[in-house]
MARFIKOL-443643 format. One record per residue (C-alpha): x, y, z. Coordinates in steps of 0.2 Angstrom, whole numbers, plus 5000, padded with zeros to 4 digits. Example, Ala and Ser with C-alpha at 12.3 -4.5 7.8 and 13.67 -1.06 7.14 Angstrom:
% MARFIKOL-443643
X = 5062 | Y = 4978 | Z = 5039
X = 5068 | Y = 4995 | Z = 5036
% end
This chain:
% MARFIKOL-443643
X = 5032 | Y = 4981 | Z = 5184
X = 5017 | Y = 4979 | Z = 5173
X = 5020 | Y = 4978 | Z = 5154
X = 5016 | Y = 4992 | Z = 5142
X = 4999 | Y = 4990 | Z = 5134
X = 4999 | Y = 4994 | Z = 5115
X = 4982 | Y = 4996 | Z = 5107
X = 4983 | Y = 4991 | Z = 5089
X = 4992 | Y = 4978 | Z = 5079
X = 4996 | Y = 4987 | Z = 5064
X = 5014 | Y = 4991 | Z = 5058
X = 5016 | Y = 5005 | Z = 5071
X = 5010 | Y = 4995 | Z = 5086
X = 5020 | Y = 4979 | Z = 5081
X = 5036 | Y = 4990 | Z = 5078
X = 5034 | Y = 4998 | Z = 5095
X = 5032 | Y = 4981 | Z = 5104
X = 5048 | Y = 4975 | Z = 5096
X = 5057 | Y = 4991 | Z = 5099
X = 5053 | Y = 4990 | Z = 5118
X = 5057 | Y = 4971 | Z = 5119
X = 5074 | Y = 4976 | Z = 5112
X = 5076 | Y = 4986 | Z = 5127
X = 5070 | Y = 4973 | Z = 5139
X = 5053 | Y = 4980 | Z = 5141
X = 5038 | Y = 4968 | Z = 5140
X = 5022 | Y = 4973 | Z = 5131
X = 5004 | Y = 4967 | Z = 5127
X = 4997 | Y = 4971 | Z = 5110
X = 4978 | Y = 4972 | Z = 5109
X = 4973 | Y = 4967 | Z = 5092
X = 4954 | Y = 4969 | Z = 5088
X = 4956 | Y = 4957 | Z = 5073
X = 4959 | Y = 4938 | Z = 5071
X = 4978 | Y = 4941 | Z = 5070
X = 4979 | Y = 4939 | Z = 5051
X = 4980 | Y = 4952 | Z = 5037
X = 4971 | Y = 4951 | Z = 5020
X = 4984 | Y = 4953 | Z = 5006
X = 4980 | Y = 4969 | Z = 4997
X = 4993 | Y = 4972 | Z = 4983
X = 4986 | Y = 4990 | Z = 4980
X = 4990 | Y = 4995 | Z = 4998
X = 5009 | Y = 4998 | Z = 4999
X = 5021 | Y = 5008 | Z = 5009
X = 5037 | Y = 5018 | Z = 5004
X = 5050 | Y = 5018 | Z = 5017
X = 5066 | Y = 5029 | Z = 5018
X = 5082 | Y = 5020 | Z = 5020
X = 5084 | Y = 5022 | Z = 5039
X = 5066 | Y = 5017 | Z = 5042
X = 5068 | Y = 5001 | Z = 5032
X = 5084 | Y = 4998 | Z = 5042
X = 5075 | Y = 5000 | Z = 5058
X = 5062 | Y = 4987 | Z = 5053
X = 5076 | Y = 4975 | Z = 5047
X = 5084 | Y = 4977 | Z = 5064
X = 5068 | Y = 4973 | Z = 5073
X = 5062 | Y = 4959 | Z = 5062
X = 5078 | Y = 4951 | Z = 5057
X = 5070 | Y = 4949 | Z = 5040
X = 5078 | Y = 4956 | Z = 5023
X = 5064 | Y = 4967 | Z = 5018
X = 5073 | Y = 4972 | Z = 5003
X = 5070 | Y = 4954 | Z = 4996
X = 5051 | Y = 4956 | Z = 4997
X = 5050 | Y = 4974 | Z = 4990
X = 5059 | Y = 4985 | Z = 4977
X = 5072 | Y = 4998 | Z = 4978
X = 5069 | Y = 5009 | Z = 4962
X = 5083 | Y = 5010 | Z = 4950
X = 5078 | Y = 5028 | Z = 4946
X = 5065 | Y = 5041 | Z = 4946
X = 5057 | Y = 5050 | Z = 4930
X = 5046 | Y = 5065 | Z = 4930
X = 5036 | Y = 5070 | Z = 4915
X = 5024 | Y = 5084 | Z = 4911
X = 5014 | Y = 5081 | Z = 4895
X = 5027 | Y = 5073 | Z = 4884
X = 5042 | Y = 5082 | Z = 4891
X = 5054 | Y = 5074 | Z = 4903
X = 5056 | Y = 5086 | Z = 4917
X = 5069 | Y = 5077 | Z = 4927
X = 5078 | Y = 5060 | Z = 4929
X = 5087 | Y = 5053 | Z = 4944
X = 5098 | Y = 5038 | Z = 4945
X = 5099 | Y = 5031 | Z = 4963
X = 5116 | Y = 5026 | Z = 4969
X = 5124 | Y = 5019 | Z = 4985
X = 5127 | Y = 5037 | Z = 4991
X = 5109 | Y = 5042 | Z = 4987
X = 5099 | Y = 5026 | Z = 4989
X = 5081 | Y = 5023 | Z = 4983
X = 5067 | Y = 5021 | Z = 4996
X = 5060 | Y = 5004 | Z = 4998
X = 5043 | Y = 5000 | Z = 4991
X = 5033 | Y = 4985 | Z = 4997
X = 5016 | Y = 4979 | Z = 5000
X = 5010 | Y = 4983 | Z = 5018
X = 5003 | Y = 4966 | Z = 5021
X = 5021 | Y = 4959 | Z = 5018
X = 5028 | Y = 4971 | Z = 5031
X = 5015 | Y = 4967 | Z = 5043
X = 5018 | Y = 4948 | Z = 5041
X = 5036 | Y = 4950 | Z = 5045
X = 5032 | Y = 4960 | Z = 5060
X = 5020 | Y = 4947 | Z = 5066
X = 5032 | Y = 4933 | Z = 5064
X = 5045 | Y = 4943 | Z = 5074
X = 5032 | Y = 4946 | Z = 5088
X = 5028 | Y = 4927 | Z = 5088
X = 5046 | Y = 4924 | Z = 5092
X = 5048 | Y = 4937 | Z = 5105
X = 5044 | Y = 4931 | Z = 5123
X = 5043 | Y = 4949 | Z = 5129
X = 5028 | Y = 4952 | Z = 5118
X = 5010 | Y = 4945 | Z = 5121
X = 4998 | Y = 4947 | Z = 5106
X = 4980 | Y = 4947 | Z = 5111
X = 4969 | Y = 4944 | Z = 5096
X = 4950 | Y = 4948 | Z = 5095
X = 4953 | Y = 4961 | Z = 5109
X = 4944 | Y = 4977 | Z = 5106
X = 4947 | Y = 4991 | Z = 5119
X = 4931 | Y = 4998 | Z = 5126
X = 4936 | Y = 5007 | Z = 5142
X = 4952 | Y = 5012 | Z = 5151
X = 4957 | Y = 5021 | Z = 5168
X = 4973 | Y = 5027 | Z = 5173
X = 4980 | Y = 5032 | Z = 5190
X = 4998 | Y = 5037 | Z = 5196
X = 5004 | Y = 5020 | Z = 5196
X = 4998 | Y = 5013 | Z = 5180
X = 4984 | Y = 5010 | Z = 5167
X = 4969 | Y = 4998 | Z = 5167
X = 4961 | Y = 4994 | Z = 5151
X = 4946 | Y = 4983 | Z = 5147
X = 4943 | Y = 4974 | Z = 5130
X = 4927 | Y = 4966 | Z = 5124
X = 4926 | Y = 4951 | Z = 5112
X = 4928 | Y = 4932 | Z = 5114
X = 4943 | Y = 4935 | Z = 5126
X = 4936 | Y = 4951 | Z = 5134
X = 4945 | Y = 4955 | Z = 5150
X = 4954 | Y = 4968 | Z = 5161
X = 4972 | Y = 4972 | Z = 5157
X = 4984 | Y = 4980 | Z = 5169
X = 4999 | Y = 4990 | Z = 5162
X = 5012 | Y = 5003 | Z = 5166
X = 5009 | Y = 5014 | Z = 5151
X = 4997 | Y = 5013 | Z = 5137
X = 5000 | Y = 5018 | Z = 5119
X = 4986 | Y = 5020 | Z = 5106
X = 4992 | Y = 5014 | Z = 5089
X = 4974 | Y = 5011 | Z = 5084
X = 4973 | Y = 5021 | Z = 5068
X = 4962 | Y = 5036 | Z = 5062
X = 4947 | Y = 5032 | Z = 5072
X = 4957 | Y = 5029 | Z = 5088
X = 4947 | Y = 5023 | Z = 5103
X = 4961 | Y = 5028 | Z = 5114
X = 4961 | Y = 5046 | Z = 5108
X = 4942 | Y = 5047 | Z = 5110
X = 4942 | Y = 5040 | Z = 5127
X = 4955 | Y = 5053 | Z = 5132
X = 4945 | Y = 5066 | Z = 5124
X = 4959 | Y = 5072 | Z = 5113
X = 4954 | Y = 5083 | Z = 5099
X = 4959 | Y = 5079 | Z = 5081
X = 4957 | Y = 5094 | Z = 5070
X = 4962 | Y = 5096 | Z = 5052
X = 4956 | Y = 5094 | Z = 5034
X = 4946 | Y = 5080 | Z = 5027
X = 4948 | Y = 5073 | Z = 5009
X = 4962 | Y = 5085 | Z = 5005
X = 4965 | Y = 5074 | Z = 4989
X = 4958 | Y = 5057 | Z = 4982
X = 4968 | Y = 5045 | Z = 4972
X = 4961 | Y = 5030 | Z = 4962
X = 4974 | Y = 5015 | Z = 4965
X = 4977 | Y = 4999 | Z = 4955
X = 4990 | Y = 4986 | Z = 4957
X = 4993 | Y = 4976 | Z = 4941
X = 5006 | Y = 4966 | Z = 4932
X = 5012 | Y = 4973 | Z = 4916
X = 5028 | Y = 4977 | Z = 4906
X = 5030 | Y = 4996 | Z = 4906
X = 5044 | Y = 5006 | Z = 4897
X = 5053 | Y = 5011 | Z = 4913
X = 5058 | Y = 4994 | Z = 4920
X = 5063 | Y = 4997 | Z = 4939
X = 5060 | Y = 5016 | Z = 4938
X = 5046 | Y = 5025 | Z = 4947
X = 5037 | Y = 5038 | Z = 4937
X = 5027 | Y = 5054 | Z = 4940
X = 5017 | Y = 5060 | Z = 4925
X = 5009 | Y = 5077 | Z = 4926
X = 4996 | Y = 5082 | Z = 4914
X = 4997 | Y = 5067 | Z = 4903
X = 4993 | Y = 5072 | Z = 4885
X = 4979 | Y = 5059 | Z = 4883
X = 4969 | Y = 5068 | Z = 4896
X = 4959 | Y = 5084 | Z = 4892
X = 4968 | Y = 5099 | Z = 4898
X = 4961 | Y = 5109 | Z = 4914
X = 4959 | Y = 5104 | Z = 4932
X = 4954 | Y = 5086 | Z = 4928
X = 4970 | Y = 5083 | Z = 4919
X = 4978 | Y = 5078 | Z = 4935
X = 4993 | Y = 5066 | Z = 4936
X = 4997 | Y = 5048 | Z = 4938
X = 5012 | Y = 5039 | Z = 4947
X = 5019 | Y = 5022 | Z = 4944
X = 5029 | Y = 5013 | Z = 4957
X = 5037 | Y = 4996 | Z = 4953
X = 5035 | Y = 4981 | Z = 4965
X = 5043 | Y = 4964 | Z = 4964
X = 5038 | Y = 4951 | Z = 4951
X = 5033 | Y = 4964 | Z = 4937
X = 5019 | Y = 4972 | Z = 4948
X = 5016 | Y = 4990 | Z = 4948
X = 5006 | Y = 5002 | Z = 4959
X = 4997 | Y = 5016 | Z = 4949
X = 4989 | Y = 5031 | Z = 4957
X = 4978 | Y = 5043 | Z = 4948
X = 4975 | Y = 5060 | Z = 4956
X = 4956 | Y = 5063 | Z = 4955
X = 4948 | Y = 5080 | Z = 4952
X = 4940 | Y = 5088 | Z = 4968
X = 4923 | Y = 5081 | Z = 4973
X = 4915 | Y = 5065 | Z = 4978
X = 4911 | Y = 5057 | Z = 4962
X = 4910 | Y = 5038 | Z = 4964
X = 4925 | Y = 5029 | Z = 4957
X = 4917 | Y = 5015 | Z = 4947
X = 4926 | Y = 4999 | Z = 4941
X = 4922 | Y = 5004 | Z = 4923
X = 4930 | Y = 5021 | Z = 4926
X = 4945 | Y = 5014 | Z = 4934
X = 4947 | Y = 5001 | Z = 4920
X = 4946 | Y = 5015 | Z = 4907
X = 4960 | Y = 5025 | Z = 4916
X = 4971 | Y = 5009 | Z = 4916
X = 4968 | Y = 5006 | Z = 4898
X = 4971 | Y = 5024 | Z = 4892
X = 4986 | Y = 5026 | Z = 4903
X = 4995 | Y = 5010 | Z = 4898
X = 4991 | Y = 5014 | Z = 4879
X = 4998 | Y = 5032 | Z = 4881
X = 5014 | Y = 5026 | Z = 4889
X = 5016 | Y = 5012 | Z = 4875
X = 5012 | Y = 5024 | Z = 4861
X = 5000 | Y = 5011 | Z = 4854
X = 4986 | Y = 4999 | Z = 4859
X = 4984 | Y = 4994 | Z = 4877
X = 4997 | Y = 4981 | Z = 4881
X = 4992 | Y = 4965 | Z = 4890
X = 4990 | Y = 4967 | Z = 4909
X = 4984 | Y = 4957 | Z = 4924
X = 4974 | Y = 4968 | Z = 4936
X = 4977 | Y = 4962 | Z = 4954
X = 4969 | Y = 4974 | Z = 4966
X = 4960 | Y = 4991 | Z = 4966
X = 4956 | Y = 5005 | Z = 4979
X = 4953 | Y = 5023 | Z = 4982
X = 4965 | Y = 5032 | Z = 4993
X = 4958 | Y = 5047 | Z = 5002
X = 4971 | Y = 5059 | Z = 5010
X = 4967 | Y = 5068 | Z = 5026
X = 4977 | Y = 5081 | Z = 5035
X = 4974 | Y = 5080 | Z = 5054
X = 4985 | Y = 5082 | Z = 5070
X = 4980 | Y = 5077 | Z = 5088
X = 4981 | Y = 5092 | Z = 5100
X = 4990 | Y = 5081 | Z = 5113
X = 5001 | Y = 5065 | Z = 5111
X = 5002 | Y = 5062 | Z = 5129
X = 4989 | Y = 5062 | Z = 5143
X = 4998 | Y = 5056 | Z = 5159
X = 5003 | Y = 5037 | Z = 5156
X = 4994 | Y = 5037 | Z = 5139
X = 5002 | Y = 5041 | Z = 5122
X = 4996 | Y = 5042 | Z = 5104
X = 5007 | Y = 5036 | Z = 5089
X = 5005 | Y = 5034 | Z = 5071
X = 4988 | Y = 5037 | Z = 5062
X = 4980 | Y = 5039 | Z = 5080
X = 4991 | Y = 5055 | Z = 5082
X = 4992 | Y = 5062 | Z = 5064
X = 4986 | Y = 5059 | Z = 5046
X = 4996 | Y = 5065 | Z = 5031
X = 4999 | Y = 5059 | Z = 5014
X = 4998 | Y = 5072 | Z = 5000
X = 5012 | Y = 5076 | Z = 4989
X = 5020 | Y = 5059 | Z = 4991
X = 5022 | Y = 5060 | Z = 5010
X = 5021 | Y = 5043 | Z = 5018
X = 5011 | Y = 5043 | Z = 5034
X = 5017 | Y = 5026 | Z = 5039
X = 5035 | Y = 5031 | Z = 5038
X = 5032 | Y = 5045 | Z = 5051
X = 5022 | Y = 5033 | Z = 5062
X = 5037 | Y = 5021 | Z = 5063
X = 5047 | Y = 5036 | Z = 5068
X = 5035 | Y = 5039 | Z = 5082
X = 5037 | Y = 5021 | Z = 5088
X = 5056 | Y = 5023 | Z = 5087
X = 5056 | Y = 5039 | Z = 5097
X = 5044 | Y = 5034 | Z = 5110
X = 5052 | Y = 5016 | Z = 5113
X = 5069 | Y = 5023 | Z = 5120
X = 5060 | Y = 5035 | Z = 5131
X = 5048 | Y = 5023 | Z = 5139
X = 5062 | Y = 5011 | Z = 5142
X = 5071 | Y = 5021 | Z = 5156
X = 5054 | Y = 5026 | Z = 5164
X = 5049 | Y = 5007 | Z = 5164
X = 5066 | Y = 5002 | Z = 5171
X = 5070 | Y = 5016 | Z = 5183
X = 5055 | Y = 5026 | Z = 5187
X = 5047 | Y = 5043 | Z = 5182
X = 5056 | Y = 5052 | Z = 5168
X = 5043 | Y = 5065 | Z = 5165
X = 5054 | Y = 5077 | Z = 5155
X = 5060 | Y = 5063 | Z = 5144
X = 5042 | Y = 5057 | Z = 5141
X = 5036 | Y = 5074 | Z = 5138
X = 5049 | Y = 5077 | Z = 5124
X = 5040 | Y = 5063 | Z = 5114
X = 5026 | Y = 5075 | Z = 5110
X = 5037 | Y = 5090 | Z = 5109
X = 5048 | Y = 5082 | Z = 5096
X = 5037 | Y = 5072 | Z = 5085
X = 5022 | Y = 5083 | Z = 5085
X = 5033 | Y = 5098 | Z = 5079
X = 5040 | Y = 5088 | Z = 5065
X = 5024 | Y = 5081 | Z = 5059
X = 5016 | Y = 5099 | Z = 5061
X = 5030 | Y = 5106 | Z = 5050
X = 5027 | Y = 5094 | Z = 5036
X = 5008 | Y = 5097 | Z = 5037
X = 5010 | Y = 5116 | Z = 5036
X = 5022 | Y = 5114 | Z = 5021
X = 5010 | Y = 5103 | Z = 5012
X = 4995 | Y = 5114 | Z = 5015
X = 5004 | Y = 5129 | Z = 5009
X = 5011 | Y = 5121 | Z = 4994
X = 4996 | Y = 5110 | Z = 4989
X = 4986 | Y = 5124 | Z = 4981
X = 5001 | Y = 5130 | Z = 4971
X = 5006 | Y = 5113 | Z = 4965
X = 4988 | Y = 5108 | Z = 4960
X = 4983 | Y = 5124 | Z = 4952
X = 4977 | Y = 5122 | Z = 4935
X = 4988 | Y = 5134 | Z = 4924
X = 4991 | Y = 5151 | Z = 4930
X = 5008 | Y = 5158 | Z = 4934
X = 5018 | Y = 5143 | Z = 4928
X = 5012 | Y = 5146 | Z = 4910
X = 5020 | Y = 5163 | Z = 4910
X = 5035 | Y = 5162 | Z = 4921
X = 5050 | Y = 5152 | Z = 4915
X = 5055 | Y = 5138 | Z = 4926
X = 5040 | Y = 5138 | Z = 4937
X = 5034 | Y = 5121 | Z = 4931
X = 5051 | Y = 5114 | Z = 4934
X = 5052 | Y = 5121 | Z = 4951
X = 5035 | Y = 5113 | Z = 4955
X = 5041 | Y = 5096 | Z = 4948
X = 5056 | Y = 5097 | Z = 4960
X = 5045 | Y = 5100 | Z = 4975
X = 5034 | Y = 5085 | Z = 4970
X = 5049 | Y = 5074 | Z = 4967
X = 5056 | Y = 5078 | Z = 4985
X = 5039 | Y = 5073 | Z = 4992
X = 5039 | Y = 5057 | Z = 4983
X = 5057 | Y = 5052 | Z = 4987
X = 5057 | Y = 5057 | Z = 5005
X = 5068 | Y = 5073 | Z = 5005
X = 5068 | Y = 5092 | Z = 5004
X = 5054 | Y = 5102 | Z = 5012
X = 5040 | Y = 5090 | Z = 5009
X = 5048 | Y = 5074 | Z = 5012
X = 5065 | Y = 5074 | Z = 5022
X = 5065 | Y = 5066 | Z = 5040
X = 5063 | Y = 5080 | Z = 5053
X = 5076 | Y = 5086 | Z = 5064
X = 5073 | Y = 5089 | Z = 5083
X = 5083 | Y = 5106 | Z = 5083
X = 5071 | Y = 5114 | Z = 5095
X = 5070 | Y = 5098 | Z = 5107
X = 5069 | Y = 5101 | Z = 5125
X = 5082 | Y = 5088 | Z = 5127
X = 5095 | Y = 5098 | Z = 5117
X = 5110 | Y = 5102 | Z = 5128
X = 5114 | Y = 5120 | Z = 5131
X = 5130 | Y = 5130 | Z = 5133
X = 5143 | Y = 5117 | Z = 5129
X = 5160 | Y = 5125 | Z = 5128
X = 5168 | Y = 5112 | Z = 5116
X = 5153 | Y = 5110 | Z = 5104
X = 5158 | Y = 5110 | Z = 5086
X = 5148 | Y = 5110 | Z = 5069
X = 5149 | Y = 5095 | Z = 5058
X = 5139 | Y = 5091 | Z = 5042
X = 5124 | Y = 5084 | Z = 5053
X = 5115 | Y = 5097 | Z = 5063
X = 5111 | Y = 5093 | Z = 5081
X = 5094 | Y = 5084 | Z = 5082
X = 5096 | Y = 5077 | Z = 5064
X = 5098 | Y = 5059 | Z = 5059
X = 5116 | Y = 5054 | Z = 5059
X = 5125 | Y = 5047 | Z = 5043
X = 5127 | Y = 5029 | Z = 5043
X = 5146 | Y = 5027 | Z = 5043
X = 5157 | Y = 5011 | Z = 5047
X = 5163 | Y = 5010 | Z = 5065
X = 5173 | Y = 4999 | Z = 5076
X = 5163 | Y = 4991 | Z = 5090
X = 5170 | Y = 4987 | Z = 5108
X = 5174 | Y = 4969 | Z = 5103
X = 5184 | Y = 4975 | Z = 5088
X = 5172 | Y = 4971 | Z = 5074
X = 5168 | Y = 4982 | Z = 5060
X = 5149 | Y = 4987 | Z = 5059
X = 5138 | Y = 5000 | Z = 5053
X = 5133 | Y = 5014 | Z = 5065
X = 5115 | Y = 5011 | Z = 5061
X = 5117 | Y = 4993 | Z = 5067
X = 5120 | Y = 4999 | Z = 5085
X = 5104 | Y = 5009 | Z = 5087
X = 5089 | Y = 5005 | Z = 5096
X = 5097 | Y = 4995 | Z = 5110
X = 5093 | Y = 5009 | Z = 5123
X = 5111 | Y = 5014 | Z = 5125
X = 5118 | Y = 5031 | Z = 5120
X = 5132 | Y = 5030 | Z = 5107
X = 5148 | Y = 5039 | Z = 5109
X = 5158 | Y = 5040 | Z = 5093
X = 5177 | Y = 5045 | Z = 5092
X = 5183 | Y = 5051 | Z = 5075
X = 5200 | Y = 5043 | Z = 5074
X = 5208 | Y = 5042 | Z = 5056
X = 5220 | Y = 5028 | Z = 5054
X = 5213 | Y = 5016 | Z = 5067
X = 5204 | Y = 5005 | Z = 5054
X = 5221 | Y = 4998 | Z = 5048
X = 5227 | Y = 4993 | Z = 5065
X = 5221 | Y = 4979 | Z = 5077
X = 5211 | Y = 4986 | Z = 5091
X = 5223 | Y = 4981 | Z = 5104
X = 5236 | Y = 4993 | Z = 5098
X = 5225 | Y = 5009 | Z = 5100
X = 5212 | Y = 5005 | Z = 5113
X = 5224 | Y = 5009 | Z = 5127
X = 5233 | Y = 5023 | Z = 5117
X = 5231 | Y = 5042 | Z = 5115
X = 5214 | Y = 5049 | Z = 5121
X = 5205 | Y = 5032 | Z = 5122
X = 5208 | Y = 5028 | Z = 5140
X = 5202 | Y = 5045 | Z = 5145
X = 5187 | Y = 5044 | Z = 5134
X = 5183 | Y = 5026 | Z = 5140
X = 5183 | Y = 5032 | Z = 5158
X = 5171 | Y = 5047 | Z = 5153
X = 5159 | Y = 5035 | Z = 5144
X = 5159 | Y = 5024 | Z = 5160
X = 5154 | Y = 5038 | Z = 5171
X = 5139 | Y = 5044 | Z = 5160
X = 5122 | Y = 5044 | Z = 5169
X = 5115 | Y = 5032 | Z = 5156
X = 5122 | Y = 5016 | Z = 5148
X = 5133 | Y = 5021 | Z = 5133
X = 5143 | Y = 5012 | Z = 5120
X = 5160 | Y = 5018 | Z = 5114
X = 5163 | Y = 5017 | Z = 5095
X = 5177 | Y = 5022 | Z = 5084
X = 5175 | Y = 5029 | Z = 5066
X = 5189 | Y = 5032 | Z = 5053
X = 5179 | Y = 5047 | Z = 5047
X = 5162 | Y = 5056 | Z = 5048
X = 5156 | Y = 5070 | Z = 5036
X = 5162 | Y = 5087 | Z = 5042
X = 5170 | Y = 5080 | Z = 5058
X = 5189 | Y = 5084 | Z = 5062
X = 5200 | Y = 5071 | Z = 5069
X = 5198 | Y = 5067 | Z = 5088
X = 5181 | Y = 5075 | Z = 5088
X = 5168 | Y = 5065 | Z = 5098
X = 5149 | Y = 5063 | Z = 5093
X = 5135 | Y = 5059 | Z = 5105
X = 5121 | Y = 5050 | Z = 5097
X = 5104 | Y = 5046 | Z = 5104
X = 5097 | Y = 5028 | Z = 5104
X = 5085 | Y = 5033 | Z = 5089
X = 5100 | Y = 5039 | Z = 5079
X = 5098 | Y = 5058 | Z = 5081
X = 5114 | Y = 5068 | Z = 5084
X = 5115 | Y = 5076 | Z = 5101
X = 5131 | Y = 5085 | Z = 5099
X = 5149 | Y = 5085 | Z = 5092
X = 5163 | Y = 5090 | Z = 5104
X = 5181 | Y = 5095 | Z = 5100
X = 5191 | Y = 5082 | Z = 5108
X = 5188 | Y = 5072 | Z = 5124
X = 5178 | Y = 5084 | Z = 5136
X = 5171 | Y = 5073 | Z = 5150
X = 5161 | Y = 5087 | Z = 5158
X = 5153 | Y = 5093 | Z = 5142
X = 5150 | Y = 5074 | Z = 5137
X = 5141 | Y = 5071 | Z = 5154
X = 5131 | Y = 5087 | Z = 5153
X = 5125 | Y = 5083 | Z = 5135
X = 5120 | Y = 5065 | Z = 5141
X = 5111 | Y = 5071 | Z = 5156
X = 5101 | Y = 5084 | Z = 5145
X = 5097 | Y = 5070 | Z = 5133
X = 5088 | Y = 5061 | Z = 5147
X = 5078 | Y = 5076 | Z = 5152
X = 5089 | Y = 5080 | Z = 5166
X = 5085 | Y = 5062 | Z = 5172
X = 5098 | Y = 5062 | Z = 5187
X = 5091 | Y = 5078 | Z = 5195
X = 5073 | Y = 5072 | Z = 5192
X = 5076 | Y = 5055 | Z = 5200
X = 5084 | Y = 5063 | Z = 5215
X = 5070 | Y = 5075 | Z = 5217
X = 5057 | Y = 5061 | Z = 5216
X = 5067 | Y = 5051 | Z = 5229
X = 5067 | Y = 5066 | Z = 5240
X = 5049 | Y = 5069 | Z = 5238
X = 5045 | Y = 5050 | Z = 5242
X = 5056 | Y = 5051 | Z = 5258
X = 5047 | Y = 5066 | Z = 5264
X = 5030 | Y = 5057 | Z = 5261
X = 5036 | Y = 5042 | Z = 5271
% end
């Protein structure tokens, strides 16, 4: 079987390659550059806790040592503190790090992975696909033809893959612009991220704008200033003036000493590809969607694309066509991103309006602040990871299905579980291996040696049901799970989304749910085999 061809060696493409390798699927990553990334301190990423955990599983690197988890969040409007949040173990902060640091960790992991081939100086210029695979041609010093089983375009906003497949990419251009600076300085809010709306040193009106400050390691901060609408050139003089007035305003005195490391202009576009799959060709990351206003993080969504697609490509690569499963990638991921884009487009005019209703209706400004905070912190309407509630993979009509605190299709809570070897691990640590996870909720088992309960009660019957599933599955045991009664059974997808929760051990329902999760794979494969026999 030919490897999967991945076009683009940014974080999304490299993550996809490592996620496939974790499931024994080889890949070739076509990198149009020389294989190195220029350090840009002003280009950073904000990752939700579960996305950061995904990257740490794949790279084996402690990314938290190279980034910052904020101790808190502070929101101001003029001189008034609108809200303060202290992050805790139950509500952890997002991880903030420079993008080149993340890419470097991914490249190091790829270099150690024999199932991944990285082809530098290889720019895609043509491709063809047929029923059995994909052929791609690259130009450059190492221009050649590549043969693959599937091809995934992770090649950014100007995606060559998308253009070659003639996939439309409609949306809005220049929704917002931000001037960006990375600098080393001492700010009054050590370790805290800050959103300051309508700072008092700026003239009132539409140009008052807002500024965010996000800490990085070693006393470095990333500052973003929302620019007024238009295409006015951001000059070095203007940016330095913004830095000086902002630092002076926050220090209530003269401008404190600072060391300017990097600058840039971040332009936010909102676009969504019409199709994310064309036969054996897929789009992921910025090639499929652009979003980034109101604190949303496009890279975080791109990494979720890779996680979702990897576990669906793996069965198709190992066992043959799984069209319903592969089609679900577009159905799930495009719906989630589209919902976030709609929410941002609807709320953006309200949140950015210069005055109006919020001056006359008590609490409106505070409500706007809460929405912005949700977007920046990756939660709520504007920021929370999407759930695949309407997924075509969702099982139907399960007699024993019960409700727990995690809705079907949503990411599961990371609880402690006992693995099959008796070790205690986090549920999240078992994700991404290609196997389904079956979790029995059994209070009290944590205080007993596994040998005392593995052959008692419902365990033998559940173990037999797990062995009979139409896809490899791992049986885990948890002392508790939010909202789940004792002896309930959870079925979890390889990407950590809940399929269903069942009341007790119900082998028939468990089998039906697993089969639905694979797109009815067993029936599909039988039909494919019958069709092949008829053709022979």
